C-alpha positions in Angstrom: -15.7 29.5 6.5 -13.8 26.3 5.6 -14.3 23.1 7.7 -11.4 22.1 9.9 -9.4 19.1 8.7 -9.1 16.2 11.0 -5.8 14.4 10.7 -5.4 10.7 11.2 -1.7 10.9 11.9 -0.1 13.9 13.8 3.3 15.1 12.9 6.2 13.9 15.1 7.4 16.4 17.7 11.0 15.8 16.8 12.3 14.9 13.3 10.4 14.3 10.1 7.3 12.1 9.7 4.2 11.0 11.6 3.5 9.7 15.0 0.9 7.2 16.2 -2.7 7.6 14.9 -5.1 9.9 16.7 -8.3 8.7 15.1 -10.0 5.3 14.6 -9.4 5.6 10.9 -5.7 5.9 11.4 -5.6 3.0 13.8 -7.6 0.9 11.3 -5.1 1.8 8.5 -2.2 0.7 10.8 -3.9 -2.5 11.8 -4.7 -3.4 8.2 -1.1 -2.7 7.3 0.2 -5.1 9.9 -2.4 -7.8 9.1 -1.5 -7.7 5.4 2.2 -7.7 6.4 1.5 -10.9 8.4 -0.2 -12.5 5.4 2.7 -11.6 3.2 5.2 -13.2 5.7 3.1 -16.4 5.9 2.4 -16.8 2.1 5.7 -15.5 0.7 8.4 -16.6 3.2 11.5 -14.6 2.6 13.8 -17.7 2.3 11.6 -19.2 -0.4 10.4 -16.1 -2.3 12.8 -13.3 -1.6 11.9 -11.1 -4.6 8.1 -11.5 -4.1 8.5 -10.9 -0.3 10.6 -7.8 -0.8 8.3 -6.4 -3.5 5.1 -6.9 -1.5 6.6 -5.4 1.7 7.7 -2.4 -0.3 4.3 -2.0 -1.9 2.5 -2.3 1.4 4.9 0.2 3.1 4.5 2.7 0.3 0.8 2.4 0.5 1.0 3.2 4.3 3.2 6.2 3.6 0.7 7.4 1.0 -2.1 7.2 3.5 -0.1 9.0 6.1 0.8 11.7 3.5 -2.8 12.2 2.5 -4.5 12.0 5.9 -1.7 13.2 8.2 -0.3 16.6 9.1 2.0 18.0 6.4 5.5 16.6 7.0 8.4 18.8 7.7 11.4 18.8 10.0 10.4 19.7 13.6 12.6 20.6 16.5 10.0 20.1 19.3 8.8 23.7 19.9 5.8 23.5 17.5 
């Protein structure tokens, strides 16, 4: 008997991707993402450091997508009947 897997991010009902977190770990990942995003905005202002700002926002966003991919329901297109 295999243990049931607890997802941090459920799949969206319509479309492709994930919805809001359903566990404290998912909420913590989302909070850390927004906190780090705030740090990037303060330290690397887009008008002064556009390349560094864009690169860091991209890296942070890809890290969040990776966490969602690893800890969320498998992504696929959904039409709302699942």
